[in-house]
Residue frames as a rotation matrix with the C-alpha (Angstrom) as fourth column:
PHE 1
-0.710 0.566 -0.419 119.67
-0.122 -0.684 -0.719 61.40
-0.694 -0.459 0.555 78.74
ASP 2
0.182 0.907 0.379 116.29
0.427 0.274 -0.862 61.58
-0.886 0.318 -0.338 77.06
ASP 3
0.732 0.109 -0.672 117.69
-0.427 -0.696 -0.577 63.95
-0.531 0.710 -0.463 74.45
GLY 4
0.936 -0.347 -0.056 120.36
0.186 0.625 -0.758 61.45
0.299 0.699 0.649 73.36
HIS 5
0.261 -0.878 0.401 123.31
-0.637 -0.469 -0.612 63.03
0.725 -0.095 -0.682 75.16
ASP 6
0.481 -0.234 -0.845 125.56
0.587 0.802 0.112 61.04
0.651 -0.550 0.523 77.48
LEU 7
0.635 -0.426 0.645 127.18
-0.713 -0.644 0.276 62.11
0.298 -0.635 -0.713 80.70
ARG 8
0.567 -0.529 -0.631 130.44
0.345 0.849 -0.401 60.29
0.748 0.010 0.664 81.35
TRP 9
0.871 -0.241 0.428 132.51
-0.491 -0.423 0.761 60.26
-0.002 -0.873 -0.487 84.51
SER 10
0.472 -0.804 -0.361 136.24
0.469 0.576 -0.670 59.64
0.746 0.147 0.649 84.73
ASP 11
0.782 -0.173 0.598 137.86
-0.557 -0.625 0.548 60.22
0.279 -0.762 -0.585 88.09
LEU 12
0.387 -0.708 -0.591 141.31
0.128 0.676 -0.726 58.65
0.913 0.205 0.352 88.01
ARG 13
-0.614 -0.689 0.385 142.38
-0.237 -0.305 -0.923 60.34
0.753 -0.658 0.024 91.26
LYS 14
-0.231 0.633 -0.739 139.22
0.701 0.635 0.325 59.19
0.675 -0.443 -0.591 93.09
PHE 15
-0.977 -0.103 -0.185 138.49
0.202 -0.725 -0.658 62.64
-0.067 -0.681 0.729 94.60
GLY 16
-0.718 0.695 0.014 135.04
-0.577 -0.607 0.547 63.10
0.389 0.385 0.837 93.11
THR 17
-0.768 0.627 0.132 131.58
0.410 0.640 -0.650 62.12
-0.492 -0.445 -0.748 94.26
TRP 18
-0.696 0.659 0.286 128.09
0.059 -0.344 0.937 62.52
0.716 0.669 0.201 92.87
ARG 19
-0.716 0.596 -0.364 125.18
0.475 0.033 -0.880 63.87
-0.512 -0.803 -0.306 94.87
VAL 20
-0.402 0.686 0.606 121.74
0.626 -0.277 0.729 64.85
0.669 0.672 -0.318 93.67
HIS 21
-0.828 0.113 -0.550 120.42
0.377 -0.614 -0.693 68.09
-0.416 -0.781 0.466 95.15
ASN 22
0.143 0.978 0.153 117.10
0.915 -0.072 -0.398 69.83
-0.378 0.197 -0.905 94.89
SER 23
0.983 0.150 0.108 118.67
0.179 -0.911 -0.372 73.22
0.042 0.385 -0.922 94.24
THR 24
0.237 -0.942 0.236 122.02
0.426 -0.118 -0.897 74.82
0.873 0.314 0.373 93.54
ALA 25
0.318 -0.059 0.946 121.68
-0.640 -0.750 0.168 76.78
0.700 -0.659 -0.276 96.79
GLU 26
0.992 0.069 0.106 122.15
-0.124 0.690 0.713 73.55
-0.024 -0.721 0.693 98.77
VAL 27
0.453 -0.887 0.089 125.72
0.887 0.439 -0.142 73.48
0.087 0.143 0.986 97.45
ILE 28
-0.009 -0.496 0.868 126.63
0.485 -0.761 -0.431 77.08
0.875 0.417 0.247 96.74
ASP 29
0.673 0.353 0.650 125.45
-0.310 -0.663 0.681 78.42
0.672 -0.660 -0.336 100.10
LYS 30
0.932 -0.355 -0.073 128.06
0.255 0.499 0.828 76.24
-0.258 -0.790 0.556 101.83
LEU 31
0.261 -0.874 0.410 130.97
0.926 0.106 -0.363 77.59
0.274 0.474 0.837 99.78
GLY 32
0.068 -0.363 -0.929 133.19
0.505 -0.791 0.346 80.49
-0.860 -0.493 0.130 100.69
PRO 33
0.785 0.195 -0.588 133.87
-0.311 -0.698 -0.645 83.30
-0.536 0.689 -0.487 98.23
GLU 34
0.636 -0.614 0.467 136.14
0.770 0.465 -0.437 82.75
0.052 0.638 0.769 95.27
PRO 35
-0.034 -0.740 -0.672 139.37
0.629 -0.539 0.561 84.74
-0.777 -0.404 0.483 95.52
ILE 36
-0.849 -0.310 0.429 138.80
0.528 -0.442 0.726 86.12
-0.035 0.842 0.538 92.02
ASP 37
0.210 0.971 0.111 135.36
0.940 -0.232 0.252 87.45
0.270 0.052 -0.961 92.96
ALA 38
-0.393 -0.381 0.837 135.59
0.319 -0.910 -0.264 91.24
0.862 0.163 0.479 92.82
SER 39
0.502 0.675 0.540 133.33
-0.296 -0.453 0.841 91.51
0.813 -0.582 -0.028 95.87
LEU 40
0.673 -0.355 -0.649 135.86
0.712 0.548 0.439 89.70
0.200 -0.757 0.622 98.11
THR 41
0.778 -0.378 0.502 137.73
-0.377 -0.920 -0.109 92.38
0.503 -0.105 -0.858 100.01
LEU 42
-0.269 -0.942 -0.201 141.12
-0.128 0.242 -0.962 92.19
0.955 -0.233 -0.186 101.66
LYS 43
-0.448 0.164 0.879 139.39
-0.880 -0.255 -0.401 92.74
0.158 -0.953 0.258 105.00
GLU 44
0.649 0.737 0.189 137.12
-0.754 0.656 0.028 89.70
-0.103 -0.161 0.981 104.50
PHE 45
0.510 -0.556 -0.656 140.04
-0.134 0.702 -0.700 87.62
0.850 0.445 0.283 103.20
ARG 46
-0.555 -0.773 0.308 142.03
-0.386 -0.090 -0.918 88.43
0.737 -0.628 -0.248 106.34
SER 47
-0.122 0.579 0.806 139.05
-0.990 -0.009 -0.143 87.69
-0.075 -0.815 0.574 108.60
ARG 48
0.822 0.442 -0.360 138.79
-0.503 0.859 -0.094 84.19
0.267 0.258 0.928 107.07
LEU 49
0.105 -0.869 -0.483 142.41
0.128 0.493 -0.860 83.54
0.986 0.029 0.163 108.12
ALA 50
-0.269 -0.271 0.924 142.21
-0.701 -0.604 -0.381 85.23
0.661 -0.750 -0.028 111.52
ASN 51
-0.009 0.208 0.978 142.29
-0.972 0.229 -0.057 83.21
-0.236 -0.951 0.200 114.73
ARG 52
0.902 0.272 -0.334 142.86
-0.370 0.886 -0.278 79.97
0.221 0.374 0.901 112.83
THR 53
0.264 -0.831 0.489 145.54
-0.670 0.206 0.713 77.64
-0.694 -0.516 -0.503 114.17
ALA 54
0.661 0.010 0.751 145.33
0.418 0.826 -0.379 75.30
-0.623 0.564 0.541 111.17
PRO 55
-0.474 -0.875 0.093 148.09
0.531 -0.200 0.823 75.68
-0.702 0.440 0.560 108.57
VAL 56
-0.227 0.365 -0.903 147.38
-0.513 -0.833 -0.207 78.44
-0.828 0.416 0.376 106.08
LYS 57
-0.874 -0.094 -0.476 147.52
-0.470 0.406 0.784 75.88
0.120 0.909 -0.399 103.26
ALA 58
-0.788 0.605 -0.111 144.73
0.615 0.772 -0.158 73.82
-0.009 -0.193 -0.981 104.86
VAL 59
-0.229 0.716 -0.659 142.58
0.286 -0.598 -0.749 76.91
-0.930 -0.361 -0.068 105.41
LEU 60
-0.436 0.012 -0.900 143.00
-0.729 -0.592 0.345 77.98
-0.529 0.806 0.267 101.78
LEU 61
-0.929 0.060 -0.365 142.00
-0.199 0.750 0.630 74.49
0.311 0.658 -0.685 100.58
ASP 62
-0.664 0.739 -0.116 138.87
0.516 0.341 -0.786 74.49
-0.541 -0.581 -0.608 102.76
GLN 63
-0.714 0.391 0.580 136.12
0.513 -0.272 0.814 75.25
0.476 0.879 -0.006 100.22
ARG 64
0.374 0.837 -0.399 133.88
0.905 -0.235 0.355 76.54
0.203 -0.494 -0.845 103.01
ARG 65
0.169 -0.412 -0.896 136.40
0.493 -0.751 0.438 79.35
-0.853 -0.516 0.076 103.56
PHE 66
-0.201 -0.286 -0.937 137.53
-0.685 -0.642 0.343 79.96
-0.700 0.711 -0.067 99.97
ALA 67
0.622 0.490 0.611 135.97
0.103 0.722 -0.684 78.27
-0.776 0.488 0.399 96.95
GLY 68
0.995 -0.058 -0.077 137.96
-0.082 -0.088 -0.993 77.38
0.051 0.994 -0.092 93.89
LEU 69
0.218 -0.974 0.066 141.47
-0.969 -0.224 -0.108 77.08
0.120 -0.040 -0.992 95.27
GLY 70
0.967 0.040 -0.253 142.99
-0.047 0.999 -0.020 73.67
0.252 0.031 0.967 94.61
ASN 71
0.711 -0.698 -0.082 146.32
0.470 0.385 0.794 72.16
-0.523 -0.603 0.602 95.60
ILE 72
0.003 -0.730 0.683 148.34
0.983 -0.124 -0.137 73.47
0.185 0.672 0.718 92.64
TYR 73
0.222 0.162 0.962 147.07
0.335 -0.939 0.080 77.02
0.916 0.305 -0.263 93.00
VAL 74
0.995 0.089 0.041 147.50
-0.012 -0.300 0.954 77.15
0.097 -0.950 -0.298 96.78
ASP 75
0.394 -0.919 -0.031 151.15
0.784 0.319 0.533 76.03
-0.480 -0.234 0.846 96.54
GLU 76
-0.182 -0.468 0.865 151.76
0.891 -0.450 -0.056 78.62
0.416 0.760 0.499 93.84
ALA 77
0.562 0.457 0.690 149.95
0.140 -0.874 0.465 81.45
0.816 -0.165 -0.555 95.68
LEU 78
0.948 -0.248 -0.198 151.84
0.202 -0.010 0.979 80.73
-0.245 -0.969 0.041 98.91
PHE 79
0.059 -0.964 0.259 155.13
0.962 0.124 0.242 80.75
-0.266 0.235 0.935 97.00
GLU 80
-0.070 -0.043 0.997 154.30
0.649 -0.761 0.013 84.03
0.757 0.648 0.081 95.30
ALA 81
0.742 0.430 0.513 153.28
-0.101 -0.685 0.721 85.54
0.662 -0.587 -0.465 98.67
ARG 82
-0.277 -0.961 0.026 156.47
-0.299 0.061 -0.952 84.17
0.913 -0.271 -0.304 100.33
ILE 83
0.149 0.425 0.893 154.52
-0.988 0.039 0.146 82.31
0.027 -0.904 0.426 103.05
ARG 84
-0.897 -0.439 -0.056 155.51
-0.429 0.893 -0.139 78.87
0.111 -0.101 -0.989 104.37
PRO 85
-0.320 0.850 -0.419 152.53
-0.295 0.330 0.896 76.50
0.900 0.410 0.146 103.85
ASN 86
-0.099 0.276 -0.956 152.53
0.727 0.676 0.119 75.19
0.679 -0.683 -0.267 107.44
THR 87
-0.953 -0.180 0.244 152.31
0.005 -0.814 -0.581 78.67
0.303 -0.552 0.777 108.99
PRO 88
-0.440 0.852 -0.283 149.21
0.781 0.209 -0.588 78.87
-0.442 -0.480 -0.758 111.20
ALA 89
-0.093 0.467 0.879 146.66
0.836 -0.443 0.324 80.92
0.541 0.765 -0.350 109.25
GLY 90
0.856 0.494 -0.153 146.09
0.484 -0.660 0.575 83.21
0.183 -0.566 -0.804 112.23
ALA 91
0.324 -0.832 -0.450 149.84
0.487 -0.261 0.833 83.95
-0.811 -0.489 0.321 112.38
VAL 92
-0.105 -0.312 0.944 149.96
0.979 -0.198 0.043 85.38
0.173 0.929 0.327 108.85
SER 93
-0.610 -0.216 -0.763 150.85
0.477 -0.869 -0.136 89.05
-0.633 -0.446 0.633 109.20
PRO 94
0.425 0.811 -0.401 148.63
0.155 -0.502 -0.851 91.74
-0.892 0.299 -0.339 107.68
LEU 95
0.042 -0.492 -0.870 151.27
-0.842 -0.486 0.234 92.49
-0.538 0.722 -0.435 105.04
ALA 96
-0.910 -0.377 0.172 151.69
-0.259 0.842 0.474 88.80
-0.324 0.386 -0.864 104.18
ALA 97
-0.238 0.911 0.338 147.89
0.523 0.413 -0.746 88.38
-0.819 -0.001 -0.574 104.05
LYS 98
0.450 0.343 -0.824 147.73
-0.406 -0.744 -0.531 91.24
-0.795 0.573 -0.196 101.52
ARG 99
-0.480 -0.694 -0.537 150.37
-0.834 0.170 0.525 89.52
-0.272 0.700 -0.660 99.38
LEU 100
-0.871 0.174 0.459 148.45
0.167 0.984 -0.056 86.24
-0.461 0.028 -0.887 99.66
PHE 101
0.164 0.966 -0.199 145.17
0.180 -0.227 -0.957 87.91
-0.970 0.122 -0.211 98.74
GLU 102
0.342 -0.105 -0.934 146.79
-0.783 -0.582 -0.222 89.33
-0.520 0.807 -0.281 95.60
SER 103
-0.691 -0.685 -0.232 148.72
-0.702 0.560 0.440 86.16
-0.172 0.467 -0.867 94.71
SER 104
-0.516 0.594 0.617 145.62
0.245 0.792 -0.559 83.96
-0.821 -0.137 -0.554 95.13
ARG 105
0.560 0.733 -0.386 143.85
-0.120 -0.390 -0.913 86.07
-0.820 0.558 -0.130 92.56
ALA 106
0.125 -0.604 -0.787 146.85
-0.932 -0.344 0.116 86.21
-0.340 0.719 -0.606 90.26
VAL 107
-0.830 -0.487 0.271 147.50
-0.382 0.851 0.361 82.45
-0.407 0.196 -0.892 90.15
LEU 108
-0.150 0.851 0.503 143.82
0.413 0.516 -0.750 81.70
-0.898 0.095 -0.429 89.48
GLU 109
0.622 0.369 -0.690 143.68
-0.372 -0.637 -0.676 84.30
-0.689 0.677 -0.259 86.70
ARG 110
-0.295 -0.800 -0.523 146.82
-0.925 0.103 0.365 82.83
-0.238 0.591 -0.771 85.11
GLY 111
-0.759 0.057 0.649 145.38
0.005 0.997 -0.083 79.32
-0.651 -0.060 -0.756 85.46
ILE 112
0.334 0.939 0.083 142.20
0.242 -0.001 -0.970 80.40
-0.911 0.344 -0.228 83.70
ALA 113
0.470 -0.220 -0.855 144.17
-0.753 -0.606 -0.258 82.17
-0.461 0.765 -0.450 80.96
ASN 114
-0.547 -0.776 -0.313 146.24
-0.836 0.488 0.251 78.99
-0.042 0.399 -0.916 80.48
ARG 115
0.187 0.804 -0.564 143.14
-0.766 0.479 0.428 76.71
0.615 0.352 0.706 80.56
GLY 116
0.870 0.194 0.454 144.24
-0.476 0.574 0.666 74.78
-0.131 -0.795 0.592 83.66
ALA 117
-0.166 -0.973 0.158 147.08
-0.939 0.205 0.277 72.39
-0.302 -0.102 -0.948 84.37
SER 118
0.814 0.418 -0.403 147.33
-0.551 0.776 -0.307 69.19
0.184 0.472 0.862 82.32
PHE 119
-0.077 -0.880 0.469 149.95
-0.917 0.248 0.313 67.21
-0.392 -0.405 -0.826 84.21
LYS 120
-0.698 -0.130 0.704 148.45
0.003 0.983 0.184 63.93
-0.716 0.130 -0.686 83.04
ASP 121
-0.712 0.473 0.519 145.07
0.702 0.502 0.505 63.69
-0.022 0.724 -0.690 81.40
TYR 122
-0.076 0.720 -0.690 143.14
0.439 -0.597 -0.671 66.90
-0.895 -0.354 -0.271 82.10
VAL 123
-0.773 -0.039 0.633 141.51
0.594 -0.395 0.701 68.57
0.222 0.918 0.329 79.12
ASP 124
-0.834 0.486 -0.261 139.17
-0.297 -0.795 -0.529 71.53
-0.465 -0.364 0.807 79.04
GLY 125
0.029 0.981 0.190 135.57
-0.146 0.192 -0.971 71.57
-0.989 0.001 0.148 77.80
LYS 126
0.616 0.138 -0.775 136.81
-0.758 -0.164 -0.632 71.63
-0.215 0.977 0.004 74.20
GLY 127
0.963 -0.241 0.119 139.08
0.253 0.962 -0.100 68.62
-0.091 0.126 0.988 74.71
GLU 128
0.466 -0.827 0.314 142.24
-0.023 -0.367 -0.930 70.75
0.884 0.426 -0.190 74.73
PRO 129
0.206 -0.464 -0.862 144.97
0.943 0.329 0.049 70.34
0.261 -0.823 0.505 77.35
GLY 130
0.998 0.058 -0.022 145.78
0.062 -0.932 0.356 73.31
0.000 -0.357 -0.934 79.53
THR 131
0.338 -0.934 0.120 149.27
0.379 0.018 -0.925 74.79
0.862 0.358 0.359 79.80
GLN 132
0.741 -0.016 0.671 149.36
-0.516 -0.653 0.554 76.10
0.429 -0.757 -0.492 83.38
HIS 133
0.910 -0.402 0.099 151.55
0.244 0.714 0.656 73.17
-0.334 -0.573 0.748 84.47
MET 134
0.337 -0.814 0.473 154.30
0.841 0.035 -0.539 74.63
0.422 0.580 0.697 82.27
HIS 135
0.084 -0.232 0.969 154.36
-0.047 -0.972 -0.228 77.80
0.995 -0.026 -0.092 84.40
VAL 136
0.920 0.301 -0.251 154.46
0.213 0.155 0.965 76.43
0.330 -0.941 0.078 87.96
GLN 137
0.310 -0.810 0.498 157.17
-0.696 -0.551 -0.462 77.72
0.648 -0.203 -0.734 90.28
VAL 138
-0.489 -0.492 0.720 157.06
-0.868 0.358 -0.345 75.04
-0.088 -0.794 -0.602 93.01
PHE 139
0.424 0.769 0.478 154.26
-0.721 0.606 -0.336 72.52
-0.548 -0.202 0.812 92.41
ARG 140
0.926 -0.052 0.374 155.69
0.166 0.946 -0.280 69.06
-0.339 0.321 0.884 91.57
ARG 141
0.636 -0.769 0.062 159.20
-0.284 -0.308 -0.908 70.50
0.718 0.560 -0.414 91.28
THR 142
0.932 -0.244 0.267 160.62
-0.193 0.289 0.938 68.58
-0.306 -0.926 0.222 94.27
GLY 143
0.391 -0.883 0.261 164.42
0.576 0.456 0.678 68.57
-0.718 -0.115 0.687 94.26
LYS 144
0.206 -0.284 0.936 164.69
0.901 -0.319 -0.295 71.07
0.382 0.904 0.190 91.42
PRO 145
-0.752 -0.560 -0.348 166.21
0.653 -0.706 -0.274 74.52
-0.092 -0.433 0.897 91.87
CYS 146
0.278 0.793 -0.543 163.93
0.642 -0.573 -0.509 77.42
-0.715 -0.207 -0.668 92.72
TYR 147
0.294 -0.105 0.950 163.69
0.881 -0.355 -0.312 79.78
0.370 0.929 -0.012 89.76
ALA 148
0.883 0.141 0.448 164.02
0.014 -0.962 0.274 82.76
0.469 -0.236 -0.851 92.12
CYS 149
0.631 -0.614 0.473 166.89
-0.765 -0.391 0.512 81.77
-0.129 -0.685 -0.717 94.43
GLY 150
-0.042 -0.674 -0.738 168.30
-0.709 0.540 -0.453 78.42
0.704 0.504 -0.501 93.31
SER 151
-0.544 -0.105 0.832 167.44
-0.768 0.463 -0.444 76.58
-0.338 -0.880 -0.332 96.54
GLU 152
-0.949 0.171 -0.264 166.06
0.036 0.893 0.448 73.07
0.312 0.416 -0.854 96.25
ILE 153
-0.153 0.971 0.186 162.26
-0.821 -0.229 0.523 72.87
0.550 -0.073 0.832 96.15
ARG 154
-0.962 -0.160 0.219 160.99
-0.266 0.715 -0.646 70.66
-0.053 -0.680 -0.731 98.97
ARG 155
-0.168 0.921 -0.352 157.92
-0.327 0.285 0.901 68.46
0.930 0.266 0.253 99.33
THR 156
-0.986 -0.001 0.169 156.06
-0.162 0.297 -0.941 67.79
-0.049 -0.955 -0.293 102.56
ILE 157
-0.363 0.925 -0.115 152.52
0.684 0.348 0.641 66.98
0.633 0.154 -0.759 103.65
VAL 158
-0.982 0.188 -0.010 150.29
-0.135 -0.740 -0.659 69.75
-0.132 -0.646 0.752 105.01
GLY 159
-0.233 0.972 0.029 146.65
-0.802 -0.175 -0.571 69.15
-0.550 -0.156 0.820 105.81
GLY 160
0.189 0.280 0.941 146.91
0.064 0.953 -0.297 65.70
-0.980 0.117 0.162 104.24
ARG 161
0.977 0.186 0.108 148.02
0.128 -0.099 -0.987 67.09
-0.173 0.978 -0.120 100.87
ALA 162
0.116 -0.950 0.291 151.34
0.988 0.139 0.061 67.00
-0.098 0.280 0.955 99.06
THR 163
0.935 0.151 -0.322 152.86
0.187 -0.979 0.085 70.44
-0.302 -0.140 -0.943 99.47
HIS 164
0.214 -0.869 0.447 155.72
0.948 0.075 -0.310 72.04
0.236 0.490 0.839 97.56
PHE 165
0.989 0.088 -0.123 157.70
0.123 -0.940 0.318 75.08
-0.087 -0.330 -0.940 98.72
CYS 166
0.231 -0.946 0.226 161.06
0.288 -0.156 -0.945 76.86
0.929 0.284 0.236 98.60
PRO 167
0.422 -0.053 -0.905 162.65
0.900 0.143 0.411 76.94
0.107 -0.988 0.108 102.07
LYS 168
-0.647 -0.718 -0.256 164.53
0.733 -0.678 0.050 80.15
-0.210 -0.155 0.965 101.29
CYS 169
-0.798 0.386 0.463 161.82
0.019 -0.751 0.660 82.15
0.603 0.536 0.592 99.51
GLN 170
0.341 0.936 0.083 159.18
-0.241 0.002 0.970 80.94
0.908 -0.351 0.227 102.00
PRO 171
-0.675 -0.737 0.029 160.98
-0.202 0.147 -0.968 81.20
0.710 -0.659 -0.248 105.36
LYS 172
-0.295 0.525 -0.798 159.55
0.864 0.504 0.013 79.91
0.409 -0.686 -0.602 108.62
SER 173
0.437 0.547 0.714 157.30
0.100 -0.818 0.566 82.43
0.894 -0.176 -0.412 110.30
ARG 174
-0.654 -0.674 0.344 158.92
-0.225 -0.260 -0.939 84.06
0.722 -0.691 0.018 113.32
ARG 175
-0.048 0.733 0.679 155.62
-0.990 -0.125 0.065 83.64
0.132 -0.669 0.731 115.16
THR 176
0.798 0.327 -0.506 155.63
-0.339 0.938 0.071 79.93
0.498 0.115 0.859 114.36
VAL 177
-0.057 -0.913 -0.404 159.25
0.195 0.386 -0.902 79.51
0.979 -0.130 0.156 115.46
ALA 178
-0.673 -0.190 0.715 158.61
-0.565 -0.491 -0.663 81.38
0.477 -0.850 0.223 118.73
ARG 179
0.221 0.883 0.414 155.40
-0.973 0.170 0.156 79.48
0.067 -0.437 0.897 119.43
HIS 180
0.957 0.256 -0.135 156.62
-0.266 0.962 -0.062 76.01
0.114 0.095 0.989 118.45
GLY 181
0.591 -0.775 0.221 160.34
-0.131 0.179 0.975 76.23
-0.796 -0.606 0.004 119.13
């Protein structure tokens, strides 16, 4: 930059892109609310899941519906809420949606408090690794025992993303079983 500073880009996972916009509104206006935003109500959270046939995991990862939830935090929130990741979002019961609303906030708040997850090379703005990866319950724990029940953590693909869950703590939805056999 003209002031002597550099901007460097390292994207080992190849998820990122660069786009130049005329205003922040061009980006922000397309994003859904962040689950930790105090103005997001349970009613609005539920309405963003309602009538959706896509898996709840895919809906939570859709930044147009909810901003700020990434793969680690969605797996962890779904585990904490006891919801199977492939459950159609519209089939999530009101009680389960309330648990998910609360767990989405809780996992993000813990992630912030622990400065993110440093599984490989992530460091925060001060160059320090985060410690959230040391507190995960299901993410990247395939084949290991669930801390809550001892069942083996499983890995599958939902919405094109690696997904980790406990088959006992996150049982199949009765609505899903009835609808899909």
